[in-house]
N, C-alpha and C positions, 0 to 999 in steps of 0.2 A: 504494500500500500504506500502511496506517495505521502511523504511527510509534508505538512503545511506549516510554513513559517509566516509570522506577522512581524514586520519591522515597523516600529513606531518611531518616527523621526521628528524630534523637536527642532523646528527650523528657524528658531530665533536668530541664530548666527548661521545664515544660509551657506556661507563659504565653508564653514567647519562641518556642518551637518551633511552637506552634499558629499564631502570627502569621506565621512564616516560611512554613509550609505554605500558609496562606490566600493570602499574597502571591504565592507561586510558582504556585498553581493558577489565579490570575487571568490569567496570561500564557501558559499552555500552550494551544495551539490546541485548540478544542473537538473536532476530529476525531481527536485523538491519544488513544490508549489509555493510561490512567494507573493505576498501582498504587502504594500507599503501604505501606511497611513501617516500623513503629516499632521502635526499638532503645533500650536504656537510656541509652547515652552515645555520644559521637562516636567513641570507640575501636572500637566495633562496626560502624561504617559501612563501612570497606574490606572486611571479610570478607563482609558482606552483599552488597556490589556483586559481589565475586568469585564468590559462589555463584550469582549471577543474570546473569552476563555474557552468556551465550548466549540469554537469554530477552528481552532488551530492547535497544533502539537507543540509549538515552541514560539518564543517571542524574543525579539532583539530590541532593546531600548537604546536609542541613540540620541545624543544631544550634547549640549555644552552649557555649563554654568560658570561664569567668570565673576570673581569676587569684586564687589564695588566698595563703596564707602560705608555701607550699612550692613547690619547682620542678616539681611534678606538672603544672601548667599548660603549662610549656615542653615537657616530654616528650610529653604527649598532643597538643598542637597541632602540633608538628613531625612526629611519627610519623604522625599522621592525614593531614596535608597531603601528605607524601611518598608515602604509600601510595596516596592518591587519584590523585595525579599519575602514579605508576607504572602503576596500573590503566588509566588513560585512554590513556597513551602506548602501552603494550604491547597493549592490546585494540583500539586505534584507534577507540574509542568515546568520545564526549564525556561528561565528568563535571563538572557544575557544582558548584563549591565554595561553598555557601551557609552555611558554618560560621562563626559569629561568634566571634572571639577578642577578648576585651576585659578591661579591668581591674575593671569593676563593672557592676551591673545597669543603672544609668543609661545607660552606653554601649551596652549590649546593646539596650535599648529604642529607642535612637536609631538603631540600624542595622537596623530591621525590614524595610527594602527589600532586604536581602541575598538573600532568596528569589527575588525578581523578577530581581535581577542575575544570579543563577546560571542561571535559565531563559534569559535573554537570551544569555548566553555559550554555552549549549548550542545554542540555535536558530541562532546565528551559525555554529557549527562544522558543524551538520547541513546548512546551506545551501551549504557549500563544495562545489565540484565537483572 
């Protein structure tokens, strides 16, 4: 049976997120069915996964959060990470966390492999017996 992947792409930083998606797509096996849903920011990723839990075998969360001058970065990063982990554990479906959290755009650009790393993690979990 064909595995179905959902990539949820937070495209607030379009240049970063498009690179993450491209990087992720290069590693997903060609015989897998892939759907991409774009959302405005990483905070919308968990609810999008939740709405689609029964339709897909695995999920890839992609996006970027860059620290500003307020604590917003900390709240968004922690809440999103915890929600993604909870969805994965309780649904027993892998969710690859390819969300970059960094201090500046230079760091974000340097972590462009995060999409591929998220796919590798999901493929590893899917291969478990």
